[in-house]
N, C-alpha and C positions, 0 to 999 in steps of 0.2 A: 692831264687836263688843267688849264688855268682858268681864272675868273672870266676872261673874255670868251673862251671856248664854251664854258658852262652857260653863260648868258646866251650865246648864239644857239646852242643846242636847245635851250628852253624856248627861245623865240620861234625857232623853226617848228618845234613840236606844238607850240600853241597855235600857230597858223595851220598846221596840218590837222589838229584836232577840230578847229573851226570848220575847215572844209569837209572833214569826214562827218561832223555833226550835221551839216546842211544836207549831206547825201543820205543820212540814215533815214530809213523808212519805217522802222519798227522800234519798239522800246527794247527789244532784245538786242538789236544792233547798238543802241545807245549804251546798254549795259556792258557790251564788249568793249566799247570805246572807253568807258570808265576804267576797265582793267588795263587797257592798252596805254592810256595816257596818265593814269593816276595810281595804278597798281604797283606791285612789287618790282616788276621789270620796266617800269616807266622811265622816261627821261628824268623826271624829278627824283626818282629813287637812285638813278645812276649818279646824278650830281650830288645828292646827299651822301652817297658812299664815298665820293671823291673829295668831299670837304676836308677830310683828315689829312689829305696830301697837299692841300693848298697852303700858301703862305698865310701866316696868322692875320695879316692885314686884309686879306681877301675873303676870309671866312664869313664875316658878317654880311658882306655883299652877296655872297653865294646863298646864304640863308634867306636873305630878303628876296632874292630872285626866285627861289623855290616857292616861297609863300605867295608871291604875286602870281606866279604861273599856276599854282594849285587852285587859288581862288578864281582866277579867270576861266580856266578850263572847267572847273566844277560848275561855275555859273552857266556857261554856255551849254554844257551838256544837260544840266538840269532844266534849262529853258526848252531845249529841244525835246527832252523826254516829256515835259508838260504839254508842249504843242502836239505831240503825237497822241497824247492821252485826251486831248480836247479840253484841257484845263485853261482857265483864264489866269492872268497875272496875279489877280487877287487870291485865287484859289491856291496858286503855287506858294504865295507868301504865308498862307494860313497853315499849310501842312508841314510836317517835319521833313527837313532836307538833310538826309544823312551824309551828304557830301560836304556840309559846312563843318569846319573844325570847331571843337568845343574846348572846354577848360578842364577836362578830366586830368587826374593825376597820371603822369607818365610812368612807364615801367622802369624800374632801376636796372642797373647792370653792373658787372664787375669793374672795379677800378683798372685803369690801363696797366699798372704795375702787376696786378694780380693776373690779368690776361696774359701778359708776357711770361710771368712765372709758370703758369699752367701750360703754356705752349712749350716752354723749355723742358718742363717735366715730361711732357709727352714725347719730345724728341729723345731724351735720355732713356725713357722707358722702352722706346723702340730699339735702343742699343743694349738693352739688358740691365740697366741700372735701376736701383730702388731708391725711393725718396725717404730720407731720414730727417728727423727733427730733434731739436734739443732746447733747453731752457734759455731764455734771453738774459737772465741774471746768472752770472757765472762766477766760479771761484778762480783764484790766481793760477792754480795748477792746470786746469783745463784751458783757460784762455791764453796763458803765456808759457809756463814752465814745460808742460808736456810737449809744446810746439817748439822746443829748443830756444826759448826766449827767457833765460834766467833773470833774476832780479836786477842785475847790473847791466843787462844787455841794452845797447843804444836803441834797438828797435822799439823798446817800450815807449820812448819819447815820441816816436812816430805815430803811435796809436791814439794819442789824445784821449785817454781813458776817462770815462765817467764812473766814479766809484760810488758805491751804495753803502750807507751806514745803517746796518741792521742790528747794531749792538753786539755783533759776533766778534770773536777773536781773530778769525781769518779774514783776509781781504776779499771783499765781494764787489763785483762791478757789473755794469751793463756790457754784454759781450761786444767786442770791437770788430768781430768778424764771425762767420759761421764755421770757422775751422774747429772750434771746440766740439761740434757735432761729430767731426771725424774722429777725434780722440775718444769720445764716449762710445761711438760705434765700435771702434777697435778694442776698447776695454771689455766689451760685453759679447763680442763675436769673434770666432776664429776665421782666418782667411780661407778661401778667397773672399774679398769684399769689393762690391761695385755699387757705390751710392752717390747720390747728389743731395746736397744740403742747402735748401733755400731758406731764407728767413730775414727778419728785421735785425739790423745792427745799429750801434750807437757810437758816436765819437764826439768829443768836446770841441766842436768846430763852430765858427761863426756862420750863420746862414748866408748864402750868397748865390749868385747865378750857377756856380758849379759845385758848391759845398752845402751840405745839410747835416745837422747833428743826428738825424735819423735817415737811414737809407736801407736798401735791401741788397742782399748778395745771393749768389748761387755758386756753390763750390762742388767740385767733382773729385771723388777719391776712388782709385782702383788699387787693390792690393792682391797680388798673385805671384806665382813663381815665374821667373824669367821675363818680367816686364822690362821694357827698355824705353829710351827716348822715342824710338820709332813708333811704339804703341801710343805714346802720349801725343805725338804730332799727328799720327793717323786719326786718332779719335777726334782731335780738334778739327782736322780738315773736314771730316764727315759732319761733325756738329755744325760748323760754320756754314757749309753749303746748304744744309737743311734749314738752318735758322733764317738765312736770307733768301732761300729758294733760288739760288743762282750758282750754277756750276762753274761760272767764270771767276768767282770770288777767290782771291789768293790770300794766303796767310804768310806772316813774317814773324820770325822768332829772333830776338836779340838777347844776348847774355845780360842777366840782371841778378839781383840778390834778394832772397827771401830766407829768413832764418830756418824755416821748416822744410825747405826743398834744396837739394844740391845734386846736380846743377839746376840753376833756375833761369827762366827766360821771360821776357816781356812779349806778350801776344798782341799782334796787330793784324788787321785785315785791310785789303785794298778797299778804298772808298767806294761805297755802293752808289754814290751820287754822280761822281765824275769818272768812275772806273779807273782810278789811278792816275788820271791826268793832272789833278790838282784843282781844288775849289775852296770856297769859304769854309765849308764844313770840316774839311781835313786840313785846314790852314795851309793849303797849296802843297802839302806833302804827298798827297796821293794815298796816305795810310791813316787808319783810325785805330787808336789803341783800345783794346778791349779789357785786358787784365793781365794777370801773371800766371805762370805755370812752372812745373819742374818735377823732378823725381824726389820722392819723400826722403828726407834726410835720415840716415841710419840712427841718429840720436833719438828721433821721434819713435822709431820702432822699439828701441831699447827701453824708452820711458814707459811704454805700455806692455812690454813683455813679449814682443815679437822678435824672432831671430832674424837680423838683417842679412845674414848669410843665406838664409833659406827664402825669405820673402822680399820682394821689391814692390814699389808702388809709385804711382804718379798722381799729381793733383793739379787742378787749375781752377780759377774762379774769376768772377767779374761782377759788376754792379748791375742789377736789373734796371734801375733808372737809366743807366748808361746805354743799355741795349734799346730801351724805349726811345730815348732821345735821338739815337742814331737812326732808328727805323722810321720814326715819324717826324723828324726834323724839328724837335723841340729844343729851344735854346737854353732854358733855365730849369735846373733840377727842382727849384722851389715851387715850380708850377704844379708838381705832383702833390704838394701838401697844402696848397692855398684853399682847397675846397671851393673853387670857383666852378659853379654848375655849368657855366657857359663853356668852360674848357672840358670838364668831365663828360658832358653830354656828347661831345664830338666823337668819343671812342666807346 
């Protein structure tokens, strides 16, 4: 639905409400018209639900159209109800009109990123995974070394780490990813392990349309006997189809490098907007990158005391803001952190 279609729907519904109101012969019929044209399943409710899928420039117009429609329909139904009750215009003005909007405090709701996080947690719970959490302030061992990133490793320069001065002798930092949760889980639990680790992460980056010093990740870890790349790819296939609720979505894996997985791959999905043809969202490529994946490097298992000859594992992860931006057509990641009520109220 676009803005023109939304406006047309409301105009037609307004005309239909006027005609139905003229035909109403009892106050009970008018009450049914209130439900039909202003209730949960009304045209106004349908347009309000569709606002989140409209272009950002069209959303204010759609909101104004809903307001105009609701006031006009409420007024004509109120007048018809008063006429059937035998009340004069003056009497109608004196009594309380429950159809007129007020200025009460609106109910709050979960932030869009939190909504996406909980939806993903539900998907993985259905696949048999448990949700694991860990501290946001980490030591060097859990954030880097146990993940096969020793002090001189070039991957450390890619992390843009924010270090914390607590007066301690050891190096402490704001975690750069949620992978330390995987290490802490393996340190305290024997395999098999099937977990997802969602949470807030930090990097020393300049805020911009695609970058933020604070963002959210969700990482998946599976450790068991005889796990292979086929298990990894199969899990991702199922997850992606459930995430986008589309069986036609395709996945693509390209060889990549991550210190804690070997072999490693870049995960991409066919564009949900153009279905692989090419559009602005996917930069005409037909594919949208989601994140990285791979088989757990044996060095990681040895660091926490697992026998890599007996146990195998796979892991993959992605940014929650990235998922929300793809699903809802949001252009800038900083929008999630601006605290603009006009944006937040849409979701």
